[in-house]
mmCIF file of the N, C-alpha and C atoms, coordinates in Angstrom:
data_MODEL
# 
_entry.id   MODEL 
# 
loop_
_atom_site.group_PDB 
_atom_site.id 
_atom_site.type_symbol 
_atom_site.label_atom_id 
_atom_site.label_alt_id 
_atom_site.label_comp_id 
_atom_site.label_asym_id 
_atom_site.label_entity_id 
_atom_site.label_seq_id 
_atom_site.pdbx_PDB_ins_code 
_atom_site.Cartn_x 
_atom_site.Cartn_y 
_atom_site.Cartn_z 
_atom_site.occupancy 
_atom_site.B_iso_or_equiv 
_atom_site.pdbx_formal_charge 
_atom_site.auth_seq_id 
_atom_site.auth_comp_id 
_atom_site.auth_asym_id 
_atom_site.auth_atom_id 
_atom_site.pdbx_PDB_model_num 
ATOM 1   N N  . MET A 1 1  ? -40.028 30.934 -8.289  1.00 0.00 ? 1  MET A N  1 
ATOM 2   C CA . MET A 1 1  ? -39.908 29.663 -8.996  1.00 0.00 ? 1  MET A CA 1 
ATOM 3   C C  . MET A 1 1  ? -38.597 28.995 -8.584  1.00 0.00 ? 1  MET A C  1 
ATOM 4   N N  . ASP A 1 2  ? -38.663 27.724 -8.348  1.00 0.00 ? 2  ASP A N  1 
ATOM 5   C CA . ASP A 1 2  ? -37.491 26.973 -7.899  1.00 0.00 ? 2  ASP A CA 1 
ATOM 6   C C  . ASP A 1 2  ? -36.692 26.514 -9.116  1.00 0.00 ? 2  ASP A C  1 
ATOM 7   N N  . ASN A 1 3  ? -35.452 26.984 -9.243  1.00 0.00 ? 3  ASN A N  1 
ATOM 8   C CA . ASN A 1 3  ? -34.601 26.612 -10.370 1.00 0.00 ? 3  ASN A CA 1 
ATOM 9   C C  . ASN A 1 3  ? -33.663 25.461 -10.038 1.00 0.00 ? 3  ASN A C  1 
ATOM 10  N N  . ASN A 1 4  ? -33.772 24.903 -8.841  1.00 0.00 ? 4  ASN A N  1 
ATOM 11  C CA . ASN A 1 4  ? -32.898 23.824 -8.418  1.00 0.00 ? 4  ASN A CA 1 
ATOM 12  C C  . ASN A 1 4  ? -33.360 22.502 -9.015  1.00 0.00 ? 4  ASN A C  1 
ATOM 13  N N  . PRO A 1 5  ? -32.575 21.915 -9.940  1.00 0.00 ? 5  PRO A N  1 
ATOM 14  C CA . PRO A 1 5  ? -32.991 20.652 -10.550 1.00 0.00 ? 5  PRO A CA 1 
ATOM 15  C C  . PRO A 1 5  ? -32.859 19.467 -9.593  1.00 0.00 ? 5  PRO A C  1 
ATOM 16  N N  . LEU A 1 6  ? -32.129 19.643 -8.488  1.00 0.00 ? 6  LEU A N  1 
ATOM 17  C CA . LEU A 1 6  ? -31.916 18.553 -7.537  1.00 0.00 ? 6  LEU A CA 1 
ATOM 18  C C  . LEU A 1 6  ? -32.823 18.739 -6.334  1.00 0.00 ? 6  LEU A C  1 
ATOM 19  N N  . LYS A 1 7  ? -34.102 18.518 -6.530  1.00 0.00 ? 7  LYS A N  1 
ATOM 20  C CA . LYS A 1 7  ? -35.052 18.660 -5.438  1.00 0.00 ? 7  LYS A CA 1 
ATOM 21  C C  . LYS A 1 7  ? -34.900 17.510 -4.464  1.00 0.00 ? 7  LYS A C  1 
ATOM 22  N N  . HIS A 1 8  ? -35.265 17.756 -3.234  1.00 0.00 ? 8  HIS A N  1 
ATOM 23  C CA . HIS A 1 8  ? -35.155 16.745 -2.198  1.00 0.00 ? 8  HIS A CA 1 
ATOM 24  C C  . HIS A 1 8  ? -36.558 16.261 -1.834  1.00 0.00 ? 8  HIS A C  1 
ATOM 25  N N  . PHE A 1 9  ? -36.875 15.049 -2.231  1.00 0.00 ? 9  PHE A N  1 
ATOM 26  C CA . PHE A 1 9  ? -38.180 14.471 -1.944  1.00 0.00 ? 9  PHE A CA 1 
ATOM 27  C C  . PHE A 1 9  ? -38.056 13.505 -0.777  1.00 0.00 ? 9  PHE A C  1 
ATOM 28  N N  . ILE A 1 10 ? -39.042 13.559 0.121   1.00 0.00 ? 10 ILE A N  1 
ATOM 29  C CA . ILE A 1 10 ? -39.065 12.660 1.268   1.00 0.00 ? 10 ILE A CA 1 
ATOM 30  C C  . ILE A 1 10 ? -40.460 12.050 1.379   1.00 0.00 ? 10 ILE A C  1 
ATOM 31  N N  . THR A 1 11 ? -40.546 10.946 2.084   1.00 0.00 ? 11 THR A N  1 
ATOM 32  C CA . THR A 1 11 ? -41.840 10.297 2.297   1.00 0.00 ? 11 THR A CA 1 
ATOM 33  C C  . THR A 1 11 ? -42.598 11.011 3.408   1.00 0.00 ? 11 THR A C  1 
ATOM 34  N N  . VAL A 1 12 ? -43.873 10.709 3.519   1.00 0.00 ? 12 VAL A N  1 
ATOM 35  C CA . VAL A 1 12 ? -44.696 11.270 4.593   1.00 0.00 ? 12 VAL A CA 1 
ATOM 36  C C  . VAL A 1 12 ? -44.116 10.865 5.945   1.00 0.00 ? 12 VAL A C  1 
ATOM 37  N N  . GLU A 1 13 ? -43.704 9.616  6.065   1.00 0.00 ? 13 GLU A N  1 
ATOM 38  C CA . GLU A 1 13 ? -43.150 9.128  7.319   1.00 0.00 ? 13 GLU A CA 1 
ATOM 39  C C  . GLU A 1 13 ? -41.870 9.881  7.692   1.00 0.00 ? 13 GLU A C  1 
ATOM 40  N N  . GLU A 1 14 ? -41.011 10.125 6.702   1.00 0.00 ? 14 GLU A N  1 
ATOM 41  C CA . GLU A 1 14 ? -39.779 10.877 6.961   1.00 0.00 ? 14 GLU A CA 1 
ATOM 42  C C  . GLU A 1 14 ? -40.093 12.303 7.393   1.00 0.00 ? 14 GLU A C  1 
ATOM 43  N N  . TYR A 1 15 ? -41.057 12.935 6.709   1.00 0.00 ? 15 TYR A N  1 
ATOM 44  C CA . TYR A 1 15 ? -41.435 14.302 7.071   1.00 0.00 ? 15 TYR A CA 1 
ATOM 45  C C  . TYR A 1 15 ? -41.916 14.349 8.520   1.00 0.00 ? 15 TYR A C  1 
ATOM 46  N N  . CYS A 1 16 ? -42.794 13.438 8.881   1.00 0.00 ? 16 CYS A N  1 
ATOM 47  C CA . CYS A 1 16 ? -43.372 13.432 10.229  1.00 0.00 ? 16 CYS A CA 1 
ATOM 48  C C  . CYS A 1 16 ? -42.326 13.099 11.297  1.00 0.00 ? 16 CYS A C  1 
ATOM 49  N N  . GLY A 1 17 ? -41.276 12.409 10.928  1.00 0.00 ? 17 GLY A N  1 
ATOM 50  C CA . GLY A 1 17 ? -40.186 12.143 11.853  1.00 0.00 ? 17 GLY A CA 1 
ATOM 51  C C  . GLY A 1 17 ? -39.291 13.351 12.080  1.00 0.00 ? 17 GLY A C  1 
ATOM 52  N N  . ARG A 1 18 ? -39.307 14.300 11.147  1.00 0.00 ? 18 ARG A N  1 
ATOM 53  C CA . ARG A 1 18 ? -38.457 15.489 11.237  1.00 0.00 ? 18 ARG A CA 1 
ATOM 54  C C  . ARG A 1 18 ? -39.178 16.711 11.810  1.00 0.00 ? 18 ARG A C  1 
ATOM 55  N N  . TYR A 1 19 ? -40.462 16.819 11.550  1.00 0.00 ? 19 TYR A N  1 
ATOM 56  C CA . TYR A 1 19 ? -41.208 18.028 11.899  1.00 0.00 ? 19 TYR A CA 1 
ATOM 57  C C  . TYR A 1 19 ? -42.438 17.677 12.740  1.00 0.00 ? 19 TYR A C  1 
ATOM 58  N N  . PRO A 1 20 ? -42.787 18.552 13.693  1.00 0.00 ? 20 PRO A N  1 
ATOM 59  C CA . PRO A 1 20 ? -43.921 18.259 14.575  1.00 0.00 ? 20 PRO A CA 1 
ATOM 60  C C  . PRO A 1 20 ? -45.301 18.505 13.945  1.00 0.00 ? 20 PRO A C  1 
ATOM 61  N N  . TRP A 1 21 ? -45.352 19.314 12.910  1.00 0.00 ? 21 TRP A N  1 
ATOM 62  C CA . TRP A 1 21 ? -46.650 19.639 12.300  1.00 0.00 ? 21 TRP A CA 1 
ATOM 63  C C  . TRP A 1 21 ? -46.514 19.572 10.797  1.00 0.00 ? 21 TRP A C  1 
ATOM 64  N N  . PRO A 1 22 ? -47.514 19.089 10.109  1.00 0.00 ? 22 PRO A N  1 
ATOM 65  C CA . PRO A 1 22 ? -48.714 18.429 10.604  1.00 0.00 ? 22 PRO A CA 1 
ATOM 66  C C  . PRO A 1 22 ? -48.426 16.983 10.987  1.00 0.00 ? 22 PRO A C  1 
ATOM 67  N N  . SER A 1 23 ? -49.382 16.403 11.673  1.00 0.00 ? 23 SER A N  1 
ATOM 68  C CA . SER A 1 23 ? -49.277 14.977 12.012  1.00 0.00 ? 23 SER A CA 1 
ATOM 69  C C  . SER A 1 23 ? -49.359 14.175 10.712  1.00 0.00 ? 23 SER A C  1 
ATOM 70  N N  . GLU A 1 24 ? -49.124 12.887 10.796  1.00 0.00 ? 24 GLU A N  1 
ATOM 71  C CA . GLU A 1 24 ? -49.210 12.056 9.593   1.00 0.00 ? 24 GLU A CA 1 
ATOM 72  C C  . GLU A 1 24 ? -50.608 12.111 8.996   1.00 0.00 ? 24 GLU A C  1 
ATOM 73  N N  . ALA A 1 25 ? -51.625 12.044 9.847   1.00 0.00 ? 25 ALA A N  1 
ATOM 74  C CA . ALA A 1 25 ? -53.007 12.132 9.356   1.00 0.00 ? 25 ALA A CA 1 
ATOM 75  C C  . ALA A 1 25 ? -53.267 13.500 8.732   1.00 0.00 ? 25 ALA A C  1 
ATOM 76  N N  . GLY A 1 26 ? -52.749 14.544 9.359   1.00 0.00 ? 26 GLY A N  1 
ATOM 77  C CA . GLY A 1 26 ? -52.915 15.894 8.821   1.00 0.00 ? 26 GLY A CA 1 
ATOM 78  C C  . GLY A 1 26 ? -52.223 16.061 7.481   1.00 0.00 ? 26 GLY A C  1 
ATOM 79  N N  . MET A 1 27 ? -51.038 15.488 7.338   1.00 0.00 ? 27 MET A N  1 
ATOM 80  C CA . MET A 1 27 ? -50.310 15.561 6.078   1.00 0.00 ? 27 MET A CA 1 
ATOM 81  C C  . MET A 1 27 ? -51.064 14.811 4.991   1.00 0.00 ? 27 MET A C  1 
ATOM 82  N N  . ARG A 1 28 ? -51.602 13.658 5.332   1.00 0.00 ? 28 ARG A N  1 
ATOM 83  C CA . ARG A 1 28 ? -52.356 12.898 4.335   1.00 0.00 ? 28 ARG A CA 1 
ATOM 84  C C  . ARG A 1 28 ? -53.611 13.664 3.908   1.00 0.00 ? 28 ARG A C  1 
ATOM 85  N N  . TRP A 1 29 ? -54.213 14.403 4.834   1.00 0.00 ? 29 TRP A N  1 
ATOM 86  C CA . TRP A 1 29 ? -55.369 15.239 4.494   1.00 0.00 ? 29 TRP A CA 1 
ATOM 87  C C  . TRP A 1 29 ? -54.926 16.346 3.530   1.00 0.00 ? 29 TRP A C  1 
ATOM 88  N N  . LEU A 1 30 ? -53.786 16.980 3.815   1.00 0.00 ? 30 LEU A N  1 
ATOM 89  C CA . LEU A 1 30 ? -53.269 18.019 2.921   1.00 0.00 ? 30 LEU A CA 1 
ATOM 90  C C  . LEU A 1 30 ? -52.965 17.456 1.536   1.00 0.00 ? 30 LEU A C  1 
ATOM 91  N N  . ILE A 1 31 ? -52.399 16.250 1.483   1.00 0.00 ? 31 ILE A N  1 
ATOM 92  C CA . ILE A 1 31 ? -52.108 15.622 0.197   1.00 0.00 ? 31 ILE A CA 1 
ATOM 93  C C  . ILE A 1 31 ? -53.402 15.372 -0.570  1.00 0.00 ? 31 ILE A C  1 
ATOM 94  N N  . PHE A 1 32 ? -54.410 14.849 0.121   1.00 0.00 ? 32 PHE A N  1 
ATOM 95  C CA . PHE A 1 32 ? -55.698 14.559 -0.513  1.00 0.00 ? 32 PHE A CA 1 
ATOM 96  C C  . PHE A 1 32 ? -56.339 15.833 -1.048  1.00 0.00 ? 32 PHE A C  1 
ATOM 97  N N  . ASN A 1 33 ? -56.176 16.941 -0.333  1.00 0.00 ? 33 ASN A N  1 
ATOM 98  C CA . ASN A 1 33 ? -56.786 18.217 -0.700  1.00 0.00 ? 33 ASN A CA 1 
ATOM 99  C C  . ASN A 1 33 ? -55.784 19.203 -1.307  1.00 0.00 ? 33 ASN A C  1 
ATOM 100 N N  . ALA A 1 34 ? -54.667 18.704 -1.802  1.00 0.00 ? 34 ALA A N  1 
ATOM 101 C CA . ALA A 1 34 ? -53.582 19.559 -2.292  1.00 0.00 ? 34 ALA A CA 1 
ATOM 102 C C  . ALA A 1 34 ? -54.026 20.497 -3.405  1.00 0.00 ? 34 ALA A C  1 
ATOM 103 N N  . LYS A 1 35 ? -54.794 20.009 -4.340  1.00 0.00 ? 35 LYS A N  1 
ATOM 104 C CA . LYS A 1 35 ? -55.220 20.848 -5.463  1.00 0.00 ? 35 LYS A CA 1 
ATOM 105 C C  . LYS A 1 35 ? -56.085 21.999 -4.957  1.00 0.00 ? 35 LYS A C  1 
ATOM 106 N N  . GLN A 1 36 ? -57.012 21.695 -4.062  1.00 0.00 ? 36 GLN A N  1 
ATOM 107 C CA . GLN A 1 36 ? -57.908 22.703 -3.498  1.00 0.00 ? 36 GLN A CA 1 
ATOM 108 C C  . GLN A 1 36 ? -57.130 23.726 -2.672  1.00 0.00 ? 36 GLN A C  1 
ATOM 109 N N  . LYS A 1 37 ? -56.089 23.281 -1.980  1.00 0.00 ? 37 LYS A N  1 
ATOM 110 C CA . LYS A 1 37 ? -55.294 24.156 -1.121  1.00 0.00 ? 37 LYS A CA 1 
ATOM 111 C C  . LYS A 1 37 ? -54.182 24.888 -1.879  1.00 0.00 ? 37 LYS A C  1 
ATOM 112 N N  . GLY A 1 38 ? -53.992 24.545 -3.147  1.00 0.00 ? 38 GLY A N  1 
ATOM 113 C CA . GLY A 1 38 ? -52.966 25.209 -3.948  1.00 0.00 ? 38 GLY A CA 1 
ATOM 114 C C  . GLY A 1 38 ? -51.550 24.752 -3.656  1.00 0.00 ? 38 GLY A C  1 
ATOM 115 N N  . ILE A 1 39 ? -51.399 23.519 -3.178  1.00 0.00 ? 39 ILE A N  1 
ATOM 116 C CA . ILE A 1 39 ? -50.063 23.012 -2.853  1.00 0.00 ? 39 ILE A CA 1 
ATOM 117 C C  . ILE A 1 39 ? -49.733 21.723 -3.616  1.00 0.00 ? 39 ILE A C  1 
ATOM 118 N N  . SER A 1 40 ? -50.398 21.499 -4.719  1.00 0.00 ? 40 SER A N  1 
ATOM 119 C CA . SER A 1 40 ? -50.148 20.261 -5.461  1.00 0.00 ? 40 SER A CA 1 
ATOM 120 C C  . SER A 1 40 ? -48.720 20.202 -5.999  1.00 0.00 ? 40 SER A C  1 
ATOM 121 N N  . ASN A 1 41 ? -48.055 21.365 -6.134  1.00 0.00 ? 41 ASN A N  1 
ATOM 122 C CA . ASN A 1 41 ? -46.670 21.371 -6.602  1.00 0.00 ? 41 ASN A CA 1 
ATOM 123 C C  . ASN A 1 41 ? -45.701 20.864 -5.535  1.00 0.00 ? 41 ASN A C  1 
ATOM 124 N N  . CYS A 1 42 ? -46.187 20.648 -4.317  1.00 0.00 ? 42 CYS A N  1 
ATOM 125 C CA . CYS A 1 42 ? -45.331 20.160 -3.221  1.00 0.00 ? 42 CYS A CA 1 
ATOM 126 C C  . CYS A 1 42 ? -45.261 18.646 -3.156  1.00 0.00 ? 42 CYS A C  1 
ATOM 127 N N  . PHE A 1 43 ? -46.062 17.963 -3.967  1.00 0.00 ? 43 PHE A N  1 
ATOM 128 C CA . PHE A 1 43 ? -46.148 16.503 -3.887  1.00 0.00 ? 43 PHE A CA 1 
ATOM 129 C C  . PHE A 1 43 ? -46.017 15.871 -5.261  1.00 0.00 ? 43 PHE A C  1 
ATOM 130 N N  . ILE A 1 44 ? -45.427 14.688 -5.297  1.00 0.00 ? 44 ILE A N  1 
ATOM 131 C CA . ILE A 1 44 ? -45.449 13.883 -6.512  1.00 0.00 ? 44 ILE A CA 1 
ATOM 132 C C  . ILE A 1 44 ? -45.871 12.471 -6.121  1.00 0.00 ? 44 ILE A C  1 
ATOM 133 N N  . ARG A 1 45 ? -46.514 11.804 -7.044  1.00 0.00 ? 45 ARG A N  1 
ATOM 134 C CA . ARG A 1 45 ? -46.924 10.421 -6.826  1.00 0.00 ? 45 ARG A CA 1 
ATOM 135 C C  . ARG A 1 45 ? -46.029 9.508  -7.656  1.00 0.00 ? 45 ARG A C  1 
ATOM 136 N N  . VAL A 1 46 ? -45.529 8.488  -6.988  1.00 0.00 ? 46 VAL A N  1 
ATOM 137 C CA . VAL A 1 46 ? -44.752 7.446  -7.647  1.00 0.00 ? 46 VAL A CA 1 
ATOM 138 C C  . VAL A 1 46 ? -45.464 6.157  -7.303  1.00 0.00 ? 46 VAL A C  1 
ATOM 139 N N  . SER A 1 47 ? -46.230 5.655  -8.275  1.00 0.00 ? 47 SER A N  1 
ATOM 140 C CA . SER A 1 47 ? -47.080 4.503  -8.046  1.00 0.00 ? 47 SER A CA 1 
ATOM 141 C C  . SER A 1 47 ? -48.083 4.875  -6.952  1.00 0.00 ? 47 SER A C  1 
ATOM 142 N N  . ARG A 1 48 ? -48.125 4.161  -5.842  1.00 0.00 ? 48 ARG A N  1 
ATOM 143 C CA . ARG A 1 48 ? -49.059 4.494  -4.760  1.00 0.00 ? 48 ARG A CA 1 
ATOM 144 C C  . ARG A 1 48 ? -48.417 5.379  -3.698  1.00 0.00 ? 48 ARG A C  1 
ATOM 145 N N  . ARG A 1 49 ? -47.131 5.586  -3.789  1.00 0.00 ? 49 ARG A N  1 
ATOM 146 C CA . ARG A 1 49 ? -46.408 6.370  -2.790  1.00 0.00 ? 49 ARG A CA 1 
ATOM 147 C C  . ARG A 1 49 ? -46.441 7.856  -3.161  1.00 0.00 ? 49 ARG A C  1 
ATOM 148 N N  . VAL A 1 50 ? -46.611 8.684  -2.151  1.00 0.00 ? 50 VAL A N  1 
ATOM 149 C CA . VAL A 1 50 ? -46.570 10.131 -2.331  1.00 0.00 ? 50 VAL A CA 1 
ATOM 150 C C  . VAL A 1 50 ? -45.277 10.646 -1.708  1.00 0.00 ? 50 VAL A C  1 
ATOM 151 N N  . LEU A 1 51 ? -44.544 11.438 -2.470  1.00 0.00 ? 51 LEU A N  1 
ATOM 152 C CA . LEU A 1 51 ? -43.316 12.045 -1.977  1.00 0.00 ? 51 LEU A CA 1 
ATOM 153 C C  . LEU A 1 51 ? -43.521 13.546 -1.847  1.00 0.00 ? 51 LEU A C  1 
ATOM 154 N N  . ILE A 1 52 ? -42.898 14.113 -0.838  1.00 0.00 ? 52 ILE A N  1 
ATOM 155 C CA . ILE A 1 52 ? -43.040 15.531 -0.543  1.00 0.00 ? 52 ILE A CA 1 
ATOM 156 C C  . ILE A 1 52 ? -41.781 16.258 -0.990  1.00 0.00 ? 52 ILE A C  1 
ATOM 157 N N  . ASP A 1 53 ? -41.959 17.335 -1.744  1.00 0.00 ? 53 ASP A N  1 
ATOM 158 C CA . ASP A 1 53 ? -40.852 18.232 -2.059  1.00 0.00 ? 53 ASP A CA 1 
ATOM 159 C C  . ASP A 1 53 ? -40.665 19.066 -0.792  1.00 0.00 ? 53 ASP A C  1 
ATOM 160 N N  . GLU A 1 54 ? -39.692 18.664 0.013   1.00 0.00 ? 54 GLU A N  1 
ATOM 161 C CA . GLU A 1 54 ? -39.524 19.233 1.349   1.00 0.00 ? 54 GLU A CA 1 
ATOM 162 C C  . GLU A 1 54 ? -39.387 20.752 1.330   1.00 0.00 ? 54 GLU A C  1 
ATOM 163 N N  . GLN A 1 55 ? -38.534 21.291 0.468   1.00 0.00 ? 55 GLN A N  1 
ATOM 164 C CA . GLN A 1 55 ? -38.315 22.736 0.432   1.00 0.00 ? 55 GLN A CA 1 
ATOM 165 C C  . GLN A 1 55 ? -39.562 23.485 -0.045  1.00 0.00 ? 55 GLN A C  1 
ATOM 166 N N  . ALA A 1 56 ? -40.264 22.953 -1.039  1.00 0.00 ? 56 ALA A N  1 
ATOM 167 C CA . ALA A 1 56 ? -41.484 23.602 -1.529  1.00 0.00 ? 56 ALA A CA 1 
ATOM 168 C C  . ALA A 1 56 ? -42.552 23.622 -0.438  1.00 0.00 ? 56 ALA A C  1 
ATOM 169 N N  . PHE A 1 57 ? -42.678 22.523 0.308   1.00 0.00 ? 57 PHE A N  1 
ATOM 170 C CA . PHE A 1 57 ? -43.689 22.466 1.365   1.00 0.00 ? 57 PHE A CA 1 
ATOM 171 C C  . PHE A 1 57 ? -43.335 23.425 2.499   1.00 0.00 ? 57 PHE A C  1 
ATOM 172 N N  . LEU A 1 58 ? -42.063 23.461 2.908   1.00 0.00 ? 58 LEU A N  1 
ATOM 173 C CA . LEU A 1 58 ? -41.647 24.376 3.966   1.00 0.00 ? 58 LEU A CA 1 
ATOM 174 C C  . LEU A 1 58 ? -41.812 25.832 3.530   1.00 0.00 ? 58 LEU A C  1 
ATOM 175 N N  . ARG A 1 59 ? -41.567 26.118 2.265   1.00 0.00 ? 59 ARG A N  1 
ATOM 176 C CA . ARG A 1 59 ? -41.766 27.467 1.730   1.00 0.00 ? 59 ARG A CA 1 
ATOM 177 C C  . ARG A 1 59 ? -43.251 27.835 1.790   1.00 0.00 ? 59 ARG A C  1 
ATOM 178 N N  . TRP A 1 60 ? -44.127 26.882 1.417   1.00 0.00 ? 60 TRP A N  1 
ATOM 179 C CA . TRP A 1 60 ? -45.570 27.118 1.483   1.00 0.00 ? 60 TRP A CA 1 
ATOM 180 C C  . TRP A 1 60 ? -46.001 27.395 2.927   1.00 0.00 ? 60 TRP A C  1 
ATOM 181 N N  . LEU A 1 61 ? -45.466 26.626 3.880   1.00 0.00 ? 61 LEU A N  1 
ATOM 182 C CA . LEU A 1 61 ? -45.792 26.861 5.285   1.00 0.00 ? 61 LEU A CA 1 
ATOM 183 C C  . LEU A 1 61 ? -45.385 28.268 5.715   1.00 0.00 ? 61 LEU A C  1 
ATOM 184 N N  . GLU A 1 62 ? -44.191 28.670 5.337   1.00 0.00 ? 62 GLU A N  1 
ATOM 185 C CA . GLU A 1 62 ? -43.692 29.993 5.710   1.00 0.00 ? 62 GLU A CA 1 
ATOM 186 C C  . GLU A 1 62 ? -44.554 31.103 5.100   1.00 0.00 ? 62 GLU A C  1 
ATOM 187 N N  . GLU A 1 63 ? -44.968 30.917 3.864   1.00 0.00 ? 63 GLU A N  1 
ATOM 188 C CA . GLU A 1 63 ? -45.812 31.915 3.192   1.00 0.00 ? 63 GLU A CA 1 
ATOM 189 C C  . GLU A 1 63 ? -47.182 32.041 3.849   1.00 0.00 ? 63 GLU A C  1 
ATOM 190 N N  . HIS A 1 64 ? -47.637 30.980 4.482   1.00 0.00 ? 64 HIS A N  1 
ATOM 191 C CA . HIS A 1 64 ? -48.972 30.976 5.090   1.00 0.00 ? 64 HIS A CA 1 
ATOM 192 C C  . HIS A 1 64 ? -48.932 31.097 6.609   1.00 0.00 ? 64 HIS A C  1 
ATOM 193 N N  . ARG A 1 65 ? -47.795 31.450 7.132   1.00 0.00 ? 65 ARG A N  1 
ATOM 194 C CA . ARG A 1 65 ? -47.663 31.654 8.579   1.00 0.00 ? 65 ARG A CA 1 
ATOM 195 C C  . ARG A 1 65 ? -48.543 32.827 8.995   1.00 0.00 ? 65 ARG A C  1 
ATOM 196 N N  . GLY A 1 66 ? -49.385 32.584 9.981   1.00 0.00 ? 66 GLY A N  1 
ATOM 197 C CA . GLY A 1 66 ? -50.235 33.647 10.503  1.00 0.00 ? 66 GLY A CA 1 
ATOM 198 C C  . GLY A 1 66 ? -51.460 33.946 9.661   1.00 0.00 ? 66 GLY A C  1 
ATOM 199 N N  . VAL A 1 67 ? -51.634 33.246 8.560   1.00 0.00 ? 67 VAL A N  1 
ATOM 200 C CA . VAL A 1 67 ? -52.812 33.467 7.711   1.00 0.00 ? 67 VAL A CA 1 
ATOM 201 C C  . VAL A 1 67 ? -53.968 32.690 8.313   1.00 0.00 ? 67 VAL A C  1 
ATOM 202 N N  . ALA A 1 68 ? -55.073 33.380 8.534   1.00 0.00 ? 68 ALA A N  1 
ATOM 203 C CA . ALA A 1 68 ? -56.249 32.717 9.096   1.00 0.00 ? 68 ALA A CA 1 
ATOM 204 C C  . ALA A 1 68 ? -56.765 31.680 8.110   1.00 0.00 ? 68 ALA A C  1 
ATOM 205 N N  . ALA A 1 69 ? -57.066 30.526 8.624   1.00 0.00 ? 69 ALA A N  1 
ATOM 206 C CA . ALA A 1 69 ? -57.584 29.442 7.782   1.00 0.00 ? 69 ALA A CA 1 
ATOM 207 C C  . ALA A 1 69 ? -59.022 29.736 7.386   1.00 0.00 ? 69 ALA A C  1 
ATOM 208 N N  . THR A 1 70 ? -59.363 29.381 6.162   1.00 0.00 ? 70 THR A N  1 
ATOM 209 C CA . THR A 1 70 ? -60.745 29.507 5.729   1.00 0.00 ? 70 THR A CA 1 
ATOM 210 C C  . THR A 1 70 ? -61.465 28.243 6.151   1.00 0.00 ? 70 THR A C  1 
ATOM 211 N N  . PRO A 1 71 ? -62.694 28.375 6.603   1.00 0.00 ? 71 PRO A N  1 
ATOM 212 C CA . PRO A 1 71 ? -63.428 27.186 7.057   1.00 0.00 ? 71 PRO A CA 1 
ATOM 213 C C  . PRO A 1 71 ? -63.553 26.171 5.926   1.00 0.00 ? 71 PRO A C  1 
ATOM 214 N N  . TYR A 1 72 ? -63.387 24.915 6.290   1.00 0.00 ? 72 TYR A N  1 
ATOM 215 C CA . TYR A 1 72 ? -63.505 23.838 5.314   1.00 0.00 ? 72 TYR A CA 1 
ATOM 216 C C  . TYR A 1 72 ? -64.985 23.499 5.156   1.00 0.00 ? 72 TYR A C  1 
ATOM 217 N N  . LYS A 1 73 ? -65.448 23.497 3.931   1.00 0.00 ? 73 LYS A N  1 
ATOM 218 C CA . LYS A 1 73 ? -66.846 23.150 3.646   1.00 0.00 ? 73 LYS A CA 1 
ATOM 219 C C  . LYS A 1 73 ? -66.870 21.779 2.988   1.00 0.00 ? 73 LYS A C  1 
ATOM 220 N N  . HIS A 1 74 ? -67.416 20.825 3.722   1.00 0.00 ? 74 HIS A N  1 
ATOM 221 C CA . HIS A 1 74 ? -67.505 19.456 3.217   1.00 0.00 ? 74 HIS A CA 1 
ATOM 222 C C  . HIS A 1 74 ? -68.519 19.415 2.084   1.00 0.00 ? 74 HIS A C  1 
ATOM 223 N N  . GLN A 1 75 ? -68.135 18.854 0.961   1.00 0.00 ? 75 GLN A N  1 
ATOM 224 C CA . GLN A 1 75 ? -69.038 18.708 -0.167  1.00 0.00 ? 75 GLN A CA 1 
ATOM 225 C C  . GLN A 1 75 ? -69.478 17.268 -0.264  1.00 0.00 ? 75 GLN A C  1 
ATOM 226 N N  . ALA A 1 76 ? -70.772 17.071 -0.216  1.00 0.00 ? 76 ALA A N  1 
ATOM 227 C CA . ALA A 1 76 ? -71.313 15.706 -0.257  1.00 0.00 ? 76 ALA A CA 1 
ATOM 228 C C  . ALA A 1 76 ? -71.312 15.139 -1.630  1.00 0.00 ? 76 ALA A C  1 
# 
């Protein structure tokens, strides 16, 4: 659990300017599917803008390094 009250939030554009993965489209897909992927704690919505908790997202990436992805099943 993160006890740091001073979290660092960045925009999708800022994240994509700093890191090579995921692409902007990929990040937006992760945001859209955040609840299903278990990463909704990495994002906050302010009006229409989505901000990324940079440290929480990087921690999630590290925890899932080398984990085989489960196939995505499109639900109609």
